[in-house]
TORLUMDO-474280 format. One record per residue: x, y negated, z negated of N, C-alpha, C in turn. Coordinates in pm, whole numbers, plus 50000, padded with zeros to 5 digits. Atoms other than C-alpha are relative to their C-alpha. Example, Ala and Ser with C-alpha at 12.3 -4.5 7.8 and 13.67 -1.06 7.14 Angstrom:
BEGIN
500895011950000512305045049220500904988050000499185011950006513675010649286499234989149927
# end
This chain:
BEGIN
499014991650010836185635765276500725000849865499685000250144837255628464919499345008049920501344992050037833915643864801500445017050015499594987649923835135673665011500995007749899498774998150106838595677164841499605004949861500644997350095837015676564530499375009849961500714984350021834555704664548500745009950036499234990849957837235724164706501165001449854499064997050115839465717964387499285006649927501154995650118836485723464146499915018350042500484984349988835685758864337501315006149975498884997750034839315765164299500285003049889499675002050124839845757863969499095012349916501364991750079836375775563888500475014849994499464986050004838185809363971500855004549880499314992950109840365812063654499054995349906500844998950134838335822863360500184994849885499735002850140837995813463013500595010249932499395010250033839945809862808501214992250076498615003349928842905806563076499594986750055499965011649933841195780163237499924990249925500115012950070840955755762957501514999849940498815003650016844465763862861500864992350099499185005749900845535755163202499764985349993500195011650033843695722063155500514990249885499185005750108845085716262815501484995750033498415003549956848705719962951499974987050088499995012049928847995696363220499664989949930500345013050094846495669262984501244998049912498805001150065849465674362785499815004949846500264991950114848335694162499500525014149980499224984850006850185727662567501265000850063498834998249980853275717562676501324992449904498975002850062856395701562547499604982349991500475014450009856015663362420500404990750136500105009549902857625648562714499355004850135501134997849908855435669862948498674990149998501625005850038852365652862783500304986650015499705014249976853975619562818499654994650101500635002549870853075616263177498634999249987501494995949971849785633463151498984994449958500785008350112848035616762854499684986650047500265016249979848485581562957499614999450128500775006049905846635584663284498624997249967501334999350028843595586263095499494987249890500265008950091841615559662909500075002549851499775001450087841935552662556498485013049929501384989250058838025569962499500015013950037499754983649950838945597962738501095008749918499154997150078841925605562568499595004549877500424997850157840655604962194498695014650021500724988049984837565629362332500475010450010499434986749939839825653662521501115002849858499264995150119842015654662158498625005049929500644992050062838825661761979499455015150022500484989849892837365685762232501225012449951498784989249984841135704062213499695003949856499844991450150840895706461829499185007249982501114990950018837495717661811500125015050043499584989249928838355744862077501175008949914498704991950072841605755561882499585003249867499705000050130841315749061541498285003749947501475001950072837405747861463499414983749950500515010550083835275722561281500904993449944499015010650062837325692461123499595001249844500144999450140837745700260750501114991649934499105006050071840645677160701499794986549942500505014450064840355643760490500354992050112500145011349896839585613960665501544991149946498695007350050842925593160702500204985449961499985014050028843585560260563499814989250126500065010249915842675531060741500954991550061498835006949915845935513260826500515008450126499504992249840846305541561121498814997650078501474994949894843595534661393500155006250060500254987249904844835560361618499485010149924499804988050038844875586261374498324998949943501405001950040841455572761230498805004350102500914998249918839805574861583500305011250061499874988049955841125605161647499425010349905500544994250105839845618161323498384998550042501225002649951836455604761404499445009650103499754992749855836785621761758499365013849967499944986049993837285651861634498855007249877501054996250103834915652861291498605000150062500985003649950832005637761503499515014550071500764987349872831605671661728499675011949863500844989150146830485693061359500425010050029499334987249956830265727961442499785002950128499904994549867830315729361806500695010450023499144986449985831335762461930501164996150066498695003149928834755766762067499855001550107499974994949834833725782262401499384984050058500685011949954831345749362434501224989250012499035015349989834325723062344500895004850086499044995549893836435745862594499504991750130500835004049881833905739562870499734984749994500065012150018833605705162769501044993750037498315004549968837215696862800500055001950127499955000049853837595708163133499074995050084500965009749935834255691763243500624985650015499215012250012836035658963124501084995050093498915001349888839265666063302499784999450127500305000349859837665674563627499214987150020500625014149997835555641163598501084989150006498985012549964838705618763555501105005350103498965001649903841125638463773499475013950104500194987649933839605663864027500965010350038498734993849976842855675664152501125005149931498795001750132844715682863831500055017450026499804985850026844535723663895501165000150102498814997249906846805718864188501244997149955498715004550086849265703763964500235007749932499534991150098849375732363745500685011650037499774990349958851455755363933500125012849918499784988550076852175780863669498695007949959501304993750053848425785963608499515005050139500634997949886847425790463960499915017050057500084984450007846235827563990498555001950076501334999149936843375845164179498905001249902501064998950120840055850363986500275014949899499904988250123840475874963685498654999949938501334999150079838025888463457500144995749875500205006050110836955871363172500745005549893499524990550133839015878062852499264995149880500785003050121837095881162494501454990749950499345011650071838215851162289500955008749892499944995250135840255861861952500974990649970499555013450070841395830761737501535002349946498574998350039844715848561624500655006050110498984997149881846135860361952498924997250132500574999649892845345850062298500695005150129499085001149884846775864062613499344999150110500515002349865846165858362975500855012150119499674989249913846745883063263500084994950144499905005949863848105873763605499745013450105500384991049925847155893963907501615012050035498734990449993850905909663914500425006849864499924993250110850465919563580501174994649922499455003550089852765896563405498634988449884500685006850115851725877363076500214986650014499925016150002851075839263057500895000049866499595005750158852965823662756499105000049890500844999550139851685832462399499724986649948500345011650047849885800662321500405001249814499244996250152851335793361944499194986849935500635012850077849145769161691500694995749877499155001550097851105750761454499224984149936500695007850119849895730461162500864988549988499465010350019850615693561140499484995549848500395002750134850815675160815498904990749999501065008750032847845651060882498865009750067501074989049997845705684060943499625005650127499984999649845845655682761321500805012050033499274989049970846835711661506500424997150132499474999049877848925714561834500255012150046499834989549971848915742462068501504998150042498605002349927852495746362209499995017550083499544985749937853885777262447501165006049942498644991950044856285804262321500924998850081498674999949899859745800862453500195018250016499704985849957860525833762636501335003749978498954990750036864125837462603500734991249847499315001950184865585840462225501064999349996498015000450024869005826762231500214986449971499425015450059870435795562061498574991349966500925007650041867895769062009498725000850083501125000449943865635779862250499075011849918500574989150094864735807661973498844990849914500905008550116862965775861767498765005950084501255002149960859345784361844498924995649877500895005850089857675769061536500514983350003500015015849966856875732461537500214995649832499995007150139857585706961219499815010349876499634991350089858985737461009501575002549992498214995949971862985745660921499815013249964499584984250028864075778260978501234998050020498664996749973867325792960974500485011050099499944988749903868335809161298501325004749967499114992750023870605834761335501564993050083498995003049928874185824061413501215008550002498964994149982877475839961519501234994449962498635003550011881215838061482500334995449849499684998650149883425828061159499414987049936500475015050038881265801860950500934991249923498955007150068883045771360792499875003149855499984995850171883535770060411498784991649978501085006550037880535757160229500374985449986499415010750052880745721260183498834986549997500705011549976878865686560167500914987750007499385011149994879765649060218501145002150109499114998249869881075659160550499664991950145500315005449935880895644560881499235007950108500394990949849878975657861228499374993350076500385007749879878265645161552500165012450131500124989849849877475663161919500684989850098499095004049876879555659962207499735013050098500284985449891878145682262527499335010849944500604986150055875895707162343500655004949881498964992850115878735711762063499674989149904499965007750147878125698561687501295002949965498724999050064881535690461545499744999049862499895003350113881845691261194501254999049934498355003450051885135675461006499904994749876500315003250160885875674060634499175002949922500714998650087883775673160346500765002149847499285000750124884095678759963499205019349966500414990450032884015716959850500725004749858499125000350126884655722659469500944991449988498905010050051886045689159421501394999350080498954999149912888455694459686499744996850153500385006549870888635674960013500605008850103499584992149911888855691960319500244991650163499575009149862890175683160672500175009650123500034992849880889205711260897499124997250131500645007249902887375703861237499285015550029500784991349923884895730361324498645000750067500935004649926882465732261591498835010350054501014989749981879065752061665499314995150140500755002949855877795757662041498814999149983501915003950022873915746862013499725008450119500774991649928873125769362315499835012549975500264988250044874535800462154500195000849860499734999850134874845792561812501005008949951498664995250003878405803161783500964988249939498885005350023880885788861555501425003250013498745001449974884325781261603501114990749972499425008550049887025767361472501064993650094499295005149885889195740561657501654994149924498344999850048893155742661591500444985150009499635017849962893565700461605501324997749956498755009650012896835686161641499854985149937500265015250066897765651161495501164995850049498945006749898899665627361741500564989049868498985006850086902825614261535499894986050023499245016449974903675576861477501464998250054498414997249947906855567061646500725001849863498935000150123908395562061290499815014949942500044989250086907385598661172500145010650091499844987249930908725617861461500905010349970499154991750105911235632561227499235009549902500854992650105908745644060998498615007250048501154999849955905915663860992498664991849986501115009650014902435650861039498965006149940500994991950064899255661060865498764993150001500575009250009895895648160875499144997249857499964999350122894855636260540498485003649960501544996649985891375655160404499454988649936500785008950040888375635160335498565003649971501404996750002884895631760233499384986949989500955011649975882025607860260500444989550123499495009149861883575593960590498495003750099501045003849864881365585260911500795008250106499774997949823881665607361258499194994650075500625005849927880475590761539500595005650123499674997649849880465603361920500044987250072499485013449893882305574662156500125006150110499614995449851881875584662499500275016749982499944984349997883745622162514500884998749892499064995150088885735615362187499294995249897500675004750120884685613261829500844990349896498995010050115885715587861554499565002449864500034998950174886145592161197500324989549936499575011250095885935561760966499784998649880500025003850156886515552360630500105016549916500054985450082885925582160358500724999649904499385001350123887325588560010501285013750051498704992749981890965603160032500475000549859499144998750122893295618459753500754986449980499445012550043895445588559808499364987950103500735012349905893145558759944500944987550037499225012749941894545531060180499294986149945500675013850039893595495160116499054996950073500905006449903891665490060409499735014950063500664991649958889175511760594500925005150122499644996449878890615535060871499445005550119500594994849877889925545861191500765011450076499414989549938890565580561336499325006650127500464997849885890095593461696500605012050006499794986749916889635629661833499905001650116500055001149837890315639362180499475016350001500284984850021888515673462232500465005150138499264995849874890255677862579501695002149942498914994350066893325677562384500545001849904499974993650154892505687862056501194992849957499105004950135894525662461886499384986349941500325007750070893655637261621501384984349998499115010749984895185599561647499504990749907500545012350074894875569361433500094987750090500635009849921893535541061606500364983449906499665011750048895015504861537498584990750032501215014349983892335474561443500604991849979499485012649998892675440161457499144995249895500905008750090890755412461235500265006549871499934997250140890085415560870499465011749984500604987950036889365451460794499415001649879500644995650128886975466960543500755003549869499264995150107888165475160193499795014850024499714982449997888775514260160498645003849932501224997050040885365531860096499585013550056500804990149910883235561160143498495000049927501365001150008879565568160137499324991050082500665014049911878935537060372499315007650112500784998149898876485537260654500604995750138499345005149839878235535661036498885002550079500805001049916875715527861282500504993650133499765004849876876205526261643499084993850142501215011049931874605493961825500894994750136499355009449864875825489262207501645008449962498694995850001879475490362177501004996449885499415002450142880075481761824499165010849902500404987950120879875502961485499534986249907500325010650130878005482561188500335009449912500104994450139878825493860866499464989649870500695005850107877125486460543500245009449863499904991850123877865493460190501115009349947499074988650045879545524260026500634998849869499335001850106881625527159739501545000749979498115002549983885615517459699500395010149899499234990050062888205538059550500244998449836499685006150208887845518759181498305004650013501524997750053883815533759199499534987850008500315011750010882825499559255498895000150161501245002549881879225495359489500274990950062500125008649879879155476959786498984995050050501145006649896876765457659997500664992550109499675007649903879045439160222499325007650152500434996949860878595437460610501065001850109499044999849914881105446760875499675004550141500294993249864881005452461247501204999650084498674995249914883945469361465499754998550168500254995649889883895463861806500895009250066499114988349939884995493561983501034994550140499195004049891886315474162313500924995549965498595004150027888545455562153500665000649883499374991950164889085474461786500124987849921499615010750044888535441661631498995001949882501325004150112886625439461276499794987749971500725015050042884545410461185498965002549900501014999550142882835403660816499214988550047501205004649950879405392760862499554993249883500625006050121877805368860622498474997750049501275001549937874105374160711499144994349886500575008050081871345352260539498655009449964500964989550056868085365460336500755007649861499674988850106868405391360052500415011050058499394984949952870675419560129499635010349903500094990850147870015453559967501164997149890499075003950110871405456759644501205010950025499154994249994874755472659613499515015549979500264990150015874815508059679501015014550143499754990849888875925542759882499505011150027500524988649967875135573260018498385001150040501295000849928871865557460220500255004550137500054995549830870885559860568499604985050052500035014949877870815534860852499915007250132499845000249855869835533861208499464988950051500415010449921868905512561471498894997650101501485000749911865695501261664500284991250150499905007949857865725489462020501354989550008499025004550014869415477761965500014986349967500175014950055868405448161761499935003949854499945005350120867425455161433500695013849943499424988650057869455477361176499035002849856500814996150104867385495460903500585008849903499124991750132868955507060559498625005349898500684991650072866965530860378500645005949850499454988150095867435547660018501574994349948498564995050043870875557359882499844997149828500165000150151871935549059494501084994849954498735001950114874065536859234500585006449886499564989250066875415551658939498965005749963500644993950108872595555958748498465002150068501605000749959869615547658986499855005050171500174995749870868205562459324499014990750057500355008249976866615537959551498745008750109500494999049890863525543059801499354986050071500595011049945863175507959943500954999650157499775000849850863435496860329500514986350033499535014349930865785467560475500144998950127499395002949855866085454060787500534988750042499325011649922868495432660956500004997750160500305004149853867785414061265501444998150044498625002049993871265416361423499974988250099499615014349931870445384161647500264988849932499805012050130869695359161346500715003349906498894996050110871955379161132498934998749837500845005250110868665376560879499425015249921500814989050065867485401960613498834996049944501494998350050864135413560552499795011349893500384988950117862355437260282498565003350097501494998849928859175449960498499495006749863500544990450049856585466060289499755012650028500184985449971856365503560262498615003650038501344999249949853415516560451499885014250009499814986249980852025553960483500065004249877499634992150123853155579960290501554998349941499205005450064855725566160086501105009449948499394991650053858745583760040500785000149844499645001250152860355590759696501604996749999498655001750011863725575259590500885009750019498864988049937866745595659722501334992850041498625002549940870385594159802500855012550054499284990849948872715614859987499375008050118501084995549904869915620660258500724995450154499685002649867870655622460629498984996950088500955000649927868825609060926500464997950148499995002249848868565606761294498694995850089501055008949887866555585161560499665009650121500384994049898864495603461819498864990050101501315011949934862655573362035499944993449888499915008950100861185552161783499855006249872500004992450156861015578961498501255001249912498914998950120863425579561230499825011249933499874987350100863695614761074500854998849873499485001150150864775615360699500075011049958499944983650046866315649360559500484999049860499374998250136867145658660195500274987249930499985009450093868715637759956499515007549871499924993450136868575641559556499494988449895500285011750077867505617259300500675000749836499345001150112869955625859024499365012149914500494991650098867855652358884499335013550111500374990349919866595674659188500114997150111500075003749869866615677759548498514996750044501325001849939863955662959797499505010850085500764988449920861595687359958499464993250097500905004549887859825664260189501064994950109499635006149852861015656460559499704990550048501115011449938859715622160647500394997250131499835009649884859545601960957499554985549954500245014050003859715565060954499324998050186500285001249875857905551561306500564984349991499345013250014860285521061354499234987950059500905011949946857675500161552499114994449900501284999750077854855502061312500684998549844499525000550111856895505761010499155011249883500944991950061854545534560886500815017849979499284986650052856035564160684498975011750036500904987350001854605602860705500925009849996499354986750044855575635460581500165009550113500144989449899856715659860865499895016349917500124986250049857255692360640500684998549854499384998750140857765701260275500515014350009499264986050016860085729460183500085002649860499934995750093860215749059866501215007649893498714991750064862865757659600501254992350076498635009249943866765749259651500555006250129499604996249848866965753860021501084989150056499375006749914869685737460241499194982950039500715009949959867045712260357499524987149903500275010850119866485693660014501205002249956498355001450075870515692859943500254985250014499185012149940872625662359936500885003150039498535001849921875275651460152500005010450079500134990149880873985673960441500224993750105499885009149887874725662360776498675004850097500944999249896871965659761058500414994750106499855002549858872255658661439498735002250058501174997049937869685660661723500765005150130499664996349894870205680162021498805003850072501344998649924867735689162328500335013450062499884992149918866685718562512499015003050113501224999449932864355719862812498884987449983500855011150007863095682462726499365003349850500245000650159862455692062328501144997849940498765002350108864545678962067499825010149878499714989150081865695698261786501044995749902499095005050061867115686361474500775012949913499094989350033869925705661332500944996449878499505002850115870995703760971501185009249962499014991550086874225720160804500544991849885499385002850118875605721460474499294992749895500985007450123874695700760135500335008149878499534995350135875025708059798498414998249883501345002750048871945715659581499885006249864499784993350069873325731059280500995014250039498924989949908875745751159525500154997050107499635006649877877575743559803499495012950107500614989649872876155757660139500704995850154499694998649867877085762960488499395005750126500864994249875873835772460660499594987650085500635007849866872575759860985498815001150017501555001850010868905749660948499574989750145500785010449893866605736261261498764996549967501185002850025863515717861272499464995050147500505004249887861515711761600498734990950010500905006850022859705682761581498794997150091501045002949892856005677461739500014989150076500465013949931856305641861810498544995350008501735006150033852765632061640499834986250054500245011949949853515595661715500054999950140499875003049826854285599862099498495000850034500904998049983850725610762145499104988949962500815013450046849285580061926500674989050082499335012949897851525554062141499335002050111500394999449906850335567362416498544997050056501295003150014846975564462366499544985449969500375009450011846925529662275500204988750122500385006249896845815503362515501264987750002498695010149976848745477862454500925007649933498724994750093852185488462325500324991749886499355005750129853585480761988500994990750032498995008249987855895451062007501265007649961498594993950042859655462761956500554993249870499825010250100859595435061666499725011249868500314990850078860005461061363499414988749871500435010150122859625427261130498504996649988501335004349998856085418261269498805011950026500494991149971853745444261239498674995450087501305005549950850045446861414499104992849914500865006850112847945420461250498735010550012501304991950043844805434861083498834996950099501225000749886842345417661322500355006350118499604991449883844245433761613499435011349980500214983850055844225466761419498295005050044501434998050006840375460961398499515003650135500734999449867839635452961751500255013450057499614984149937841595483761886499235011849954500734989850076839955506061633498024997950060501045001349988836485493061762500115004250125500094995149885837365496562112499765014350013500114983750000838175533162045498355005949981501244993750027834885540361882498944994450092501115005149928832825517562131500205010450106499974991749869834305540262409499685014149999500274987350026833645570462247498235003950015501505001650011829785561362190499845002750135500474999349882829395557262557500095010050057499334987449937831475588662676499265009149955500994991450052829435610762413498615000950078501505000149964826265599862573500045006550125500194993349858827385611762922500385015749993499824984950019828785645562772498965003749975501234993050044825305652462622499235002250104501095000649886823185640962926500555008350112499514991449875825515658763181499785013149953499984987650044825225689962975498815002749977501484998150011821525688662931499585003750132500554996349840821095684363342500645013550075499404993149911823575708963442500075012049927500134987850035823545738763207498915003849889500875002650108821025749662916500814998949888499225004750154822415736362580499315006249894500414994250138821785753962259499734991949908500235010250112820285735961958501324993249912498785006950064823735732961783500574991050075499185008049925825415717662081499254984549978500875012550023822225690362073500384991849857499665008250105822855684361737501344994449941498485003150018826765683361735500064986250080500215014049939826105655561994499304989949934501015012750087823585635061773500944999249903499155006650089825875637761504501154993250018498965008149952828725627161677499714986050021500575014549986826585598261803500154990849880500755006450096825235590461514501414996649905498745000250052828925595561335500914985450053499155013149948830485571361560499254988549999500765015850005827845544261543500094996149883500225003850136827945545361177501644993449959498435005950029832265540461199499864986550074500055010949925831445513961468499794989649923500725013650097829165491461243500924998549889499405004150121831285494160961501274996150054498835005449955834625486161173499414983950027500415012349947832385457261292500104992349887500195008350112831695445460963501434995349924498395003950037835275448660854500824988650063499335006849913836275429961153499104986349969500735012750055833555403061070500804991849882499385003650110834895398760734501494994350021498695003850009838325396960818499974986550086500425011849930837335369261092499854988049923500515010150064835685349560816501304994749873498895002350135838555353360569501054994650088498575009949929841225340960884499344986150032500465011249957838805312960955500084991449866499995007650107838755302460589501494996249964498445002950051842795307060532500334987950109499615008949859843085285360889499524987449955500775012150053840855258860704500944996849875499105004850124842945258160393501494995750054498415005049951846115258560588499904986750100500035010549953844935229060771499864987849896500065009150103843865213960459501424995749923498325006450053847615217460327500614995650073499035007549930849105206560607499714984849994500375015350015847265173160582500344997549907499545004750088848145171660239501555000749948498935002449975851445178860307500734988350044499835012449926851625151860545500104987949897500245010950091850235125760297501334998349888499035003750106852775134860042501284998350031499005004249952855555133160273500234988750016499915010050012854715100660326500284990749912499835005750147854625090559978501365001349949498154997150061858145106859901500474990050065499045009049877859435084760215499664986849910500235016850065857755053160044500894999249918499425003550149859075059259674501565004750058498834997449989862245071259830500904985050038499565018049964862515032260007499884992149870500215008450134861305018459696501455002349890498674997450056864195038259503501084991750042498715005949934866765027259731500054986849959500065018150073865664988759658500334997949886499555000650168865904995059299501375002549971498554998650019868995008859302501084990350069499435011349931870414982059516499934987049942500075013050112868934955859290500985003349860499224998550107870334974159023501424997250014498685000649969873744973659144500184987750001499885014750022873734936859190499634996249859500165007950166872334930358831501395005349918498734994350035875334951758722501294992650017498995010749983877674927858886499764988649944500505012950101875964899858746500484999649877499784999150161876374910358394501524999649985498285003450020880184917458456500414985749965499495014949983880554884458584499614992449893500455008150131878764868158269500985006349901498974994350130880644892358029501364989250018498735005349971883944877058186499864988249962499595013750057882824841258143499554995749860500445003250130881384846057798501535006149930498814995150087885104861357701500624985950026499385014349969886444829257875499584988149907500335013850110884344806357651500255004049875499284996950138885254825057352501164993449962498625003350026888644818157403500174983750024499515014750008888194779657497499024995349878500435003650126885944779157183501004997949900499115000050089888734790556975501034987750034499095010249986891054764657153499444986849928500885018050060888554735257071500055001549870499765000750138888404745656709501534996849971498465004550043892404744556697500184985450030499515010349971892614713656854499064990749937500295004150116889844701756613500534999549910499275000150117891464711156344501224990549988499015009549987894584695056436499934986250034500425015150017893104662956509499354994049888499945003850154891604663156180501044996049893498905002150094894854669356030500504985549999499395013549988896364638756209499504991149969500575008350060893574617056131500144996749862499794999250165894054627055760501644994249954498355008950032897824619255792499934984250015500205014049947897104585255953499194992449888500785005850093894634578155684500654997449855499034999750132897094585755379500674991550017498965015649957899514562855556499674988849971500805014150017897114536055562500234996049870500135001450145896624540155219501014997549915498895003150084899964538555073500464985550044499585015549938900864508355319499114987749936500635010350050898344489555183500014997749865499835001950173898584494354804501244991349979499155008750053902204478654816499704986349992500505015250025900904446354917501354991350034498805014950018902884412854909500925003549868499444994850127904194424654555501205010650044498874989749944906134452254707501044994650065499165006649956907504432454934500824992849943499375008950075908684407754733500825007249924499334991450094910034434854514501135007150077499194991949914912144448054824499685012349995500404988149959910184479254847499695002350102500214999449878910494492355207498765004650062500894996249973907844502855376500305014050010499624986549965907154541255440499935000350137
# end
């Protein structure tokens, strides 16, 4: 029964001619629709099948692989390149046929799940690489497929949007374009704040020719129409009798919190001592100052503010005295209480105009920024649970130093746009995969364009499940008020879906080298067997030309060589790992012995210290006795002298008495 259904499905799908049948299959597999639609489809296949589909799709759309081999640190990109490159000069039509064949083997009922391509049999259409059109029985044309170049050399097909209005008019992927906007455009500016609430981008404040602004502008992202908000300011109870105005500012942070906007910190003409928090209610059109508790940070601008759950994390900036900061503060939005955080580890150096993002609600990432004379391209990660700073190594296409850039996150991807290095604007738009900490370049612009400006703003919006980056303003030698948009192709989405095991959320721990090699080896091993099936099935079912056979053989040999190379690298890594484990065991044993010896020495030292203390006490007592003996000696000598004097006096008296004798007595001389 199941076999009969599969055969029926195959007969039904065979009614759609090439190349429409291939594009229907590619759309179902995830190569022809939006990134969100491909996420569910491509994940149904095993790694080897997904990689083969990718290689055949690239061969059918682009042709033979001419892009350079990617670096070994990215196993998915390396495997994708190997899959595509191994097809050699296989014809595009043959690649299309094999693509559909593999898809039907994996999912015989795929055709019934693509309703937009269900049609009666039509006449085969001649292929044209520059433009392909499909005709349905009712005369309507199917969406024209569009080929978009990616930074890594691969290409993806995307369906063109039909309605050219607002963000829907964005047809090109991974390129900055300036869409047509309407309404009164805001004054050109930079260092302003921007945030999105319900498909509307709010722009507040900024700097124009050294003057701070306090206007609030809004861009409807559906119609790309500008309008100005005539905002009111809620008066404080003590200011009811006097008019109230909102202080112009620049370098502040604008954050969407629920249905309201929060403006935090920023440079003003008359700065306060501590950071202020202002709230704007779009429903009432009113600004109000929020009262905060705890120890508020010192006033500043150019800081980063990141929303993490129900808290705002503030880092760095520049105070009113132009002193650079690298302190860390958290504002609890439920209690409006500030906390001063003392994190462990080595924090980023003091800086301002950097970018910050949060990954999996746990890791705070800080990138770039500048001091008074230097710009940075370092990346720092703060674990918000342990409050410990780390500085991971940069991987991939390392960005150049920059300050004044802007960033937004889409899933695990962190897009960084603009900035400057004190000499010129940065032309590359880069993206960081926050799970693997690998940088890549999305696109590069030329000249002094808004996407290469300092102090620009960047927000993300979505339409029909596709995300769009929207930038506004900036300074690159002149102030600008242009709106530019970029639709990312989400290259890392396909990569993450084809990986057998999900990458851990921890940004501090990257994939181990051995595991990466294992994963890549598994991909290549799967390729080998599957390509054999393709070649054998191709021989049995239909006549195959010499080019196809040669392509299959080249693919097999290429995959075998890659597999052997990876196995050799894996063996080497395993030997090194074993050697390191042995060295670690020996080091631990030496450490244990040294610890015991240290404890013994400490015990001996303690005994010697006690003995020394006793000796010092005895010496003190002996010194006291010696002093007493010296005193007694002096007294003894004095007594001896007195005794000698007495004896001398007695002797003298006796002599005198004896000298008188009887004659003296007779003479009447009295005795002495």
